[in-house]
Every structure is written in structure tokens, then in C-alpha cells.
N, C-alpha and C positions, 0 to 999 in steps of 0.2 A: 689376792688379798694385799692393802698395801704393806710396810711394817711396820709396825710402831709398836715395835719392843720401847722405845726410848718414854714410851707411857708409864710402862713395868716398870723403868728403871727406879733403883732405891732416890728418893730424893733428899738432895741433902741438906743439910742445917745447916742455917744461917747462926751467926751470934747475933742474940740482942745487944750485947758492946763490944767496944770496940777492945783489943786486950794490951791496948798502949793508945795514946793521944792521938798517931798519928796515921794508923794504920786497922784493918779489920783483918782478922784472921782467914775470912772467905769473901769475896767477893762473886755479887749474883751479875752477869751484864745482863742488856738490854735481851738477847736473842737467847736467852736461859729463861729469863723472866714471862717472857710470852712466850713461848715453848710450854711454860710449864702452866699456864692459864689457860693457853686452848688444851691444853690436853686435859685439862679438868672439866669443861663441856664433857666432854669423848666420855670421857671415865664416867660420870654423871648418868649419861643421857643411855650409856649400855650398862650400868647399874641397873635404874628404871626400868627398858627393856625386860633383863633377861627372866625371862616364865612370865612375863607379864602373857597374860590369855589378851587370843585377839579381838574379840568383844571389847574389853580395857581399854585399848588404843583410842578408838571409837567414840568411848564413853564422854559424856559431858555433864559434869554440875549441876547446871542448869543450863535453856534453851540458849542464852549465850556465850555460855562458857568453851573457853578452847580446849579440843579435844590435847589426847597425850598426841596420836600422830600428826595434828596440824604443827605443835607447838614443837616437835622434831623436825619433823619439814621444813618452818620455816626458818630456825637456827641456824639450820644446816642450808639452807638454799638463799641467809642474809650471810651467812661464813662467804659461800661461794663465791656472791655476786661481788662481796665490798673489797674484800682480796684478792679475786683475779681483776678487778677494774686499780686497786692503788698498786698493785707488783704487775701488771703490764701484762696479766695472764690471760688464758681461755677458761669460762668457766665449767666447770667439769657434768652445769646441769646439761648444757645443749651436747659438748664435744666429745663427752665419754657418753651420749645419749643417757641418762638418768632421765633426761625429761618423757624419751618412749618409752621407759618403765613404769612409768608414774602413770601418765597417762591420763594427767588431770584435765577440768574441763577450764584451762585457766593460756592466758594466753602464756607464751615461753618465756616471756622475762618474769613474769612474776614471783615474789618470792615471800608476797604475805600479808607485806606491806597493807595494810587497809581496806582487809578484806571482810568482805559480809559473814555473819551468823549462816546463812547457806551453803556460802562460797568453801567458809572456815572445815562447812558437813562434810563437801565432796574428797574432799583429803581422805582416805580410805589405802591403808597400805599395811601391808604387813611389817613385822618391826624386823626382820631379814631385811629387806626394800630401803627400811629405814637407814638401818646400820650402814647396810652396805655402801649408799651415799653418803651418810656422815663419814666414813671409815675412811674413803675416797677423798673425801673435801679434807681434812683431818692430815690425812697423807699430805698433801698439796702445800695447807694450812705451812706443814709443820717444814715441811721443803722452803717455803718462802723465806718462812722467820727466823732460819736456822743464822742467817749473814746478815742481818739487821743489829746496825749498829746507833749508837746515841745519835750521832752526826744525822743518819736515814730522818730519824725522828721527827723532824722540824721540815722535812721537804713537800711542797705542797702537795696533793692525790685530789683535791676537787676545788673549782672553785665554784659553785653554783652558792654556797653562803660565803655571807658577812659576818664575821674575817672566812677568809679560807679556811679546808681542813687536810690539819700536816697529816701525815701518817701517824703521827704517834693517839692523834686524836679516834682517825678513822681506827684504828689500830683495839684501843680500849672501847668505845665502841663498841662494838662485834661483841669482843670478852662481856666488855655486862650485859648488852642483849643475850648472849649465848647462855651465860652464867644465867641469868633471871628465866628465862624459859626451859631451862632443866628443872634448877629447882620449881619453878610448877608443873612441869611433865611428873616430878619426883614428888611434890606433894599430892597432884591429882590423883594420885596410887595410890598414895597414904587411904587416902578419904576413898576410892573403890574399896579396897580392900575394907576399910573400916563396915563399907555399909555391906560388906560380903554379897 
């Protein structure tokens, strides 16, 4: 299992005000900020899946809703795909055999974007498999992020858009997507628990 100890380390609190007009008590750099954000996605998913009944993973609140399993798979695939591309790395989905372990009926390049209701229903995985992939992707992401500097954030990583996408925009986009889907999974778990 990858070393995710950084996620359980106490978070330092940042001051809400300056101690003088020219300096802060502490400053958080870009790498620490991003590490904290991506770590929160992983922590949220772990809390959501902890003790979750297997049938709840694939439960859907209505026929067109996303399941918890699909939400977790999608947010992890998105992070794996986008960060590997932005940092010139390999996607763990293929390089570490996760695609074979999940054995989903999709093209190996699928990340969940634009999938149909039937495709959402096809994601039927155990919590252990979902968390194993998430932990591997989180460890890889934190490895990428630990050396990010402010200057790196302006580097163009995708010219398929107008304007071209910078590393900073890509990272915030992936982080936002991950936090939203982690929240949706937690919300879905809560509704399932209330419905009994």
C-alpha cells in the first residue's frame, strides 16, 4: 500500500490576519495547498466507503442517478488521467493493471465523462478495489504535487482549448471535480442510510 501518512499528519492552521503589515505568521506554498486539497478528496472517499454495505455501492437514488461506485471510480479515473497527462507520467489505470482488475466493459481510455445511465450501472466494484485504485492514484498525485512551484502553475498543459489550459487551471479543475463527486457520494450514502 502506498505511503499516505501525509494525509493523516496534523494540518497547520493558517492565520486569518497578519501579525504585522509586512509579514504573515506562516505561509502555505502551492505544493502544500494542493496536497491538502487532493488529500481531502481521498479522506472524504475513505469516510464514505468505510463500513458501507456492498449493495449500497451500486444503489441509485433514481434510474438516472450516479451510484457511489461510479462516482468514486470516475473521480479517480479523472485524477489519474489528467494529472498523468499534465506531469508527463503514466496512467496507473493501465500501467499498474487497474483496468484489468476492474474489468469494466468500456474502452480502456474511458474516464466516465459523458457516460450513459447503462454505463454508470456497469461500474460494479468492491469498496476495497475502489479504495486500492484511489490510494494508488492519490500517492502518485501527491508525488507530482510535492514539487509544484508558483511558476509551474502558468505552464501550458493542454492546447486543445482556447485559451490553452495551464497547470494551475487543470489542477483546480480536477480538484473541484473530485471534491464535488466525493460530496455526491457522501450525500448518496446518507440518503441510502435514511431510506434504510
